[in-house]
C-alpha positions as CSV (number, residue, x, y, z in Angstrom):
1,M,-0.1,0.0,-0.1
2,N,1.2,3.4,-1.0
3,Q,1.8,5.9,1.9
4,S,-1.1,8.2,0.3
5,L,-3.1,5.4,0.9
6,T,-2.5,5.1,4.2
7,E,-2.9,8.7,5.6
8,V,-6.3,8.6,3.2
9,K,-7.5,4.9,4.4
10,T,-6.4,6.3,8.3
11,Y,-8.1,9.7,7.7
12,Y,-11.4,8.0,7.4
13,D,-11.3,5.0,9.7
14,K,-11.0,8.2,12.2
15,H,-14.1,10.0,10.5
16,V,-17.0,7.5,11.4
17,T,-18.2,9.9,14.0
18,G,-19.0,12.3,11.9
19,K,-20.8,9.9,9.7
20,L,-22.9,8.6,11.8
21,R,-23.9,11.8,12.7
22,G,-24.4,12.3,9.3
23,F,-26.8,9.4,9.3
24,V,-28.3,10.4,12.2
25,E,-29.1,14.0,12.1
26,G,-29.5,14.1,8.1
27,N,-27.2,16.2,6.2
28,Q,-27.6,19.3,3.5
29,R,-25.1,17.9,1.3
30,V,-26.3,14.5,1.0
31,E,-29.7,15.1,0.2
32,R,-29.5,18.3,-2.3
33,A,-27.0,15.0,-4.0
34,W,-30.3,12.8,-3.2
35,L,-31.6,14.5,-5.3
36,T,-30.1,14.2,-8.6
37,I,-30.2,10.8,-8.0
38,E,-33.0,10.5,-8.0
39,Q,-33.5,12.6,-10.7
40,W,-31.3,11.0,-13.6
41,A,-31.2,7.5,-12.2
42,P,-32.2,4.0,-14.7
43,K,-36.0,4.0,-13.9
44,T,-34.9,0.6,-13.1
45,P,-31.3,-0.7,-11.9
46,Q,-30.6,-3.7,-11.3
47,R,-27.3,-3.7,-9.9
48,I,-26.0,-0.4,-8.5
49,L,-22.3,0.6,-6.7
50,E,-21.0,3.6,-4.9
51,V,-17.8,4.6,-4.8
52,G,-17.0,6.2,-1.6
53,C,-19.4,4.2,0.2
54,G,-18.5,5.6,3.8
55,I,-20.8,3.8,6.3
56,G,-23.5,3.3,3.8
57,D,-26.0,5.0,4.3
58,I,-26.5,6.4,0.5
59,C,-25.9,2.4,-0.2
60,W,-28.8,1.6,2.4
61,R,-31.1,4.1,0.5
62,M,-30.2,3.3,-2.7
63,A,-31.4,-0.3,-1.4
64,Y,-34.6,0.9,-0.4
65,R,-35.8,3.2,-3.4
66,W,-34.9,-0.1,-5.9
67,S,-35.9,-3.6,-4.5
68,A,-35.4,-5.3,-6.6
69,A,-31.6,-4.4,-7.5
70,E,-28.1,-5.4,-5.8
71,V,-25.9,-2.8,-4.8
72,V,-22.2,-2.5,-3.8
73,G,-20.7,-0.2,-1.5
74,L,-17.6,0.6,-2.1
75,D,-14.9,2.4,0.3
76,V,-11.5,2.2,1.6
77,S,-12.0,2.2,5.2
78,S,-12.0,-0.3,6.8
79,R,-13.7,0.8,10.3
80,S,-15.8,2.7,7.3
81,L,-16.8,-1.0,6.0
82,E,-17.0,-2.7,9.5
83,I,-20.1,-0.4,10.9
84,A,-21.4,-0.5,7.6
85,R,-22.0,-4.3,7.7
86,K,-22.9,-4.8,11.0
87,L,-26.3,-1.1,10.3
88,F,-26.4,-2.8,6.6
89,G,-25.3,-5.6,5.4
90,S,-27.9,-7.8,3.7
91,S,-28.6,-10.3,1.0
92,R,-28.6,-7.6,-1.6
93,L,-26.6,-5.4,-0.1
94,S,-23.1,-5.7,0.5
95,F,-19.7,-4.2,1.5
96,V,-16.2,-4.8,-0.5
97,E,-12.9,-2.6,0.9
98,G,-10.5,-1.4,-1.6
99,P,-9.9,1.6,-4.3
100,L,-11.6,1.0,-7.4
101,V,-9.3,-0.2,-9.9
102,K,-10.1,-3.1,-13.2
103,G,-10.9,-6.2,-11.8
104,L,-12.0,-5.4,-8.8
105,L,-15.7,-5.6,-9.2
106,V,-16.8,-8.3,-12.3
107,G,-20.3,-8.0,-14.4
108,K,-21.6,-4.1,-14.9
109,F,-23.8,-2.0,-13.5
110,D,-27.1,-0.1,-14.3
111,L,-26.4,3.1,-12.0
112,I,-22.4,4.0,-10.1
113,V,-22.6,6.7,-7.9
114,L,-19.6,9.1,-6.6
115,M,-20.9,11.1,-4.0
116,D,-18.3,13.8,-2.8
117,V,-15.0,11.3,-4.0
118,Y,-14.0,12.3,-7.4
119,E,-11.8,15.7,-6.0
120,H,-9.9,12.3,-3.3
121,I,-8.7,11.0,-5.8
122,A,-5.4,12.1,-7.2
123,L,-4.4,13.1,-10.1
124,E,-2.3,10.5,-11.2
125,D,-5.1,7.7,-9.7
126,R,-7.2,9.1,-12.4
127,P,-6.3,6.5,-15.1
128,A,-7.0,3.7,-13.2
129,L,-9.9,4.8,-12.1
130,H,-11.4,5.6,-15.2
131,E,-10.0,2.4,-16.8
132,A,-12.3,0.7,-14.3
133,L,-15.5,2.7,-14.6
134,R,-14.9,2.1,-18.4
135,E,-15.3,-1.4,-17.6
136,L,-18.3,-1.9,-14.5
137,R,-21.2,0.7,-16.5
138,S,-23.5,-0.9,-18.4
139,D,-24.3,0.2,-21.5
140,E,-27.2,1.7,-20.7
141,G,-26.0,2.9,-17.3
142,A,-25.5,6.2,-15.4
143,I,-22.7,7.5,-13.5
144,I,-23.8,10.0,-11.3
145,L,-21.1,12.2,-8.9
146,A,-21.5,14.9,-6.6
147,F,-18.5,17.0,-5.5
148,P,-18.3,20.8,-4.5
149,T,-16.5,23.4,-6.5
150,P,-13.4,24.8,-7.0
151,R,-14.5,28.4,-5.5
152,H,-16.4,25.8,-2.8
153,L,-12.3,24.4,-2.0
154,A,-10.3,27.5,-2.3
155,W,-12.9,29.6,0.8
156,L,-12.2,26.4,3.0
157,R,-8.4,26.3,1.9
158,Q,-8.2,29.8,2.9
159,N,-11.2,30.4,6.3
160,M,-11.9,26.2,7.0
161,P,-7.7,24.3,6.5
162,E,-9.4,21.7,8.7
163,E,-11.8,21.0,6.8
164,I,-8.8,20.0,3.8
165,Q,-8.6,16.5,3.3
166,P,-5.4,14.2,2.6
167,V,-6.4,14.4,-0.8
168,D,-8.1,17.2,-2.5
169,E,-7.7,18.5,-6.0
170,D,-10.2,20.9,-7.8
171,V,-12.7,19.6,-9.8
172,N,-14.5,21.8,-12.7
173,I,-16.6,21.1,-15.8
174,A,-13.8,20.8,-18.2
175,A,-12.1,17.7,-15.6
176,I,-15.7,16.4,-15.9
177,Q,-15.7,16.3,-19.7
178,A,-12.1,14.3,-19.7
179,L,-13.7,11.6,-17.2
180,A,-16.5,11.4,-19.7
181,E,-14.3,11.6,-23.0
182,D,-11.3,8.8,-21.0
183,I,-15.0,6.6,-20.1
184,S,-16.9,6.9,-23.4
185,T,-19.6,8.3,-21.9
186,E,-21.7,12.2,-22.5
187,V,-22.2,14.2,-20.4
188,L,-25.7,14.3,-19.8
189,S,-26.0,17.2,-17.0
190,Y,-23.8,19.5,-15.1
191,Q,-25.0,21.7,-12.8
192,E,-23.7,23.8,-10.2
193,V,-26.2,23.5,-6.8
194,D,-26.5,25.6,-3.4
195,V,-26.2,23.3,0.2
196,W,-24.2,26.1,2.8
197,H,-23.0,29.3,0.1
198,E,-24.3,30.2,-4.1
199,G,-23.0,27.2,-6.2
200,D,-20.6,25.9,-3.4
201,Y,-21.6,22.0,-4.8
202,A,-22.1,20.6,-8.6
203,H,-23.5,18.0,-10.0
204,S,-23.2,15.7,-12.9
205,V,-24.0,12.8,-14.9
206,L,-22.7,10.8,-17.3
207,G,-24.1,8.6,-19.8
208,N,-25.1,7.5,-23.0
209,R,-28.4,9.1,-24.6
210,Q,-30.4,6.1,-26.3
211,G,-32.1,6.6,-29.0
212,W,-34.3,10.2,-30.6
213,V,-36.0,10.5,-27.0
214,S,-39.2,13.1,-26.6
215,A,-39.3,16.4,-25.0
216,N,-41.2,15.0,-22.9
217,K,-39.8,13.5,-21.0
218,N,-38.6,16.4,-18.4
219,H,-35.9,15.8,-15.5
220,L,-36.5,18.9,-14.4
221,A,-40.3,18.1,-14.1
222,D,-39.6,14.3,-12.3
223,G,-37.4,16.4,-9.8
224,F,-40.0,18.4,-8.5
225,I,-42.5,15.6,-8.2
226,N,-39.4,13.7,-6.4
227,R,-38.6,16.2,-4.3
228,I,-42.0,16.4,-3.4
229,I,-43.0,13.1,-2.7
230,V,-39.3,12.2,-0.9
231,K,-40.9,14.9,1.5
232,L,-44.8,14.0,2.0
233,L,-43.0,10.4,2.2
234,S,-40.7,11.0,5.1
235,S,-42.8,12.7,7.4
236,K,-45.0,9.0,7.3
237,P,-45.0,5.6,9.0
238,G,-42.8,3.3,7.3
239,A,-41.1,6.2,5.2
240,L,-38.7,5.6,2.3
241,I,-36.2,8.0,3.7
242,P,-36.7,7.2,8.2
243,Q,-36.8,9.2,10.5
244,R,-34.3,10.9,12.9
245,S,-35.9,8.5,15.8
246,K,-35.6,5.2,13.7
247,R,-32.2,6.5,12.3
248,L,-31.0,6.7,15.5
249,S,-32.8,3.4,16.7
250,L,-31.2,1.2,13.7
251,V,-28.1,2.5,15.0
252,H,-28.3,1.8,19.2
253,K,-29.9,-1.7,17.7
254,N,-27.0,-2.9,16.1
255,L,-24.1,-0.5,17.2
256,G,-24.4,0.2,21.0
257,F,-25.9,2.6,22.6
258,E,-21.6,4.0,23.0
259,A,-21.4,4.0,19.2
260,Y,-23.4,7.6,19.1
261,P,-24.7,8.3,22.5
262,D,-27.7,10.6,22.9
263,K,-28.6,12.9,25.3
264,K,-32.1,13.7,24.1
265,L,-32.9,10.2,25.7
266,R,-30.8,11.3,28.7
């Protein structure tokens, strides 16, 4: 294992508590990215891969959203994956350790998600990642990426340098276009979004358009409808996105109270 990967693994192993907090309390960045996933994912993906899955909460959500799909989460942090398997592991949801390189996984995936991952891939490691993505994406598969904009990283470097990770590369539209060309896809969407500040994040979708599809299928309209559905579902029993109390209960049941002590229960 090279020194940079060792440093990255150590960093993410140490930040498991923060990931649990994001799962239980919610994370605005994740929710904004989820709307893009809902908007652009294939309607009935059979296999889904999340690269950089952390503790597996987005994999878990995708497994519920697409109940017939097999979901695989991949991460370099063994500690994160230990938590993921305890919290969410099932016959349809599995986790694999390692950086994504050609040959690590087999078969094709209809949806591949990289949420806050691509900026943490060193420039010299991108070709190996691209090769693996090209091998794993199905012919009609979509690759969805969410990442901070260069202006947001510049702001963090200036104002919150402690938030910068061992590898934090700028990702702009030129980098995404180069990725798309390298894996033989098109840039179907590139959009800057507002999470905490205007234009602090960007979402992009890569894939290949199939045939000559009527414009009546409007992704923006679909996204608006999905936002309403998600909001309505999250407030009802058995919701797709469970309430905080249910998320917290899952952590306590599978990991123990000490994994995430909650003062509200005392």
